[in-house]
N, C-alpha and C positions, 0 to 999 in steps of 0.2 A: 815572722809570719810566713814569709815566702821560702825561707831556707836558703835564700841567695843574698849574701851580704851586698853584692854589687847592685842588685836591683833595689834593695832597701836604701842604699846610699843615694841612688839616683832619685828615688821617690822623695827622700828627705830633702835633697837639694832642690828638687822641683817645688815642693811645698814651701820651703823657706824663701825661695826666689819669688814665688807667686805673691807673697804678702809684702814684697818690697817694690811692686810695680807702681805704687803711689809716688815713688821717687823718679819715675820715668823708666822707659825701656832700657836705655843704656846703663843707667845706674843698677837696675835690678839684674840685668844680665852680667854686669861686672862683678856681682857677688858670687857667681857660680864657682870660681876657683876657691874662694874663701870657705864657702859652705861645703865644698868637696873635702877640703882639709879638715873641717870640723867633723864631717861624717866619718872620715878615716880615723881621726883621733878617737872619736867615741867608740868606734868598732874595736880599736886596739886596746883601749883602757877601760871602757865602760863607765867613764866619769863624765858627768855633764856639767858640774859646777865650774871647772876651768873654762868651758865653752861659754857658759852664761856670763861669767866675769869678763871674758874677752869681748863678747858682744856688747856688754855695758861700756867697756872702755872705748870701743869703736864708736858707739853712739855718743858718748861724751865728747870725743874728739870732733865728731861731726857737728855737734851743737856749738862747741867753742869756735870752730872755723866759720860758722855762720855770723858771728858777731862782728 
């Protein structure tokens, strides 16, 4: 929409981080590098499924660590 991939990536990262604040500020801000990598990957490949699957794996690991 903006014609600027870097701006789109920053907005994407900001939105994704914003809905992880329920985990606390430190955890949410810790996701910035991961979501930046996701944004770059999506920009280069146009594929979302690998990112969705990766997010599911990270969530599964987090759930298993809580036990």
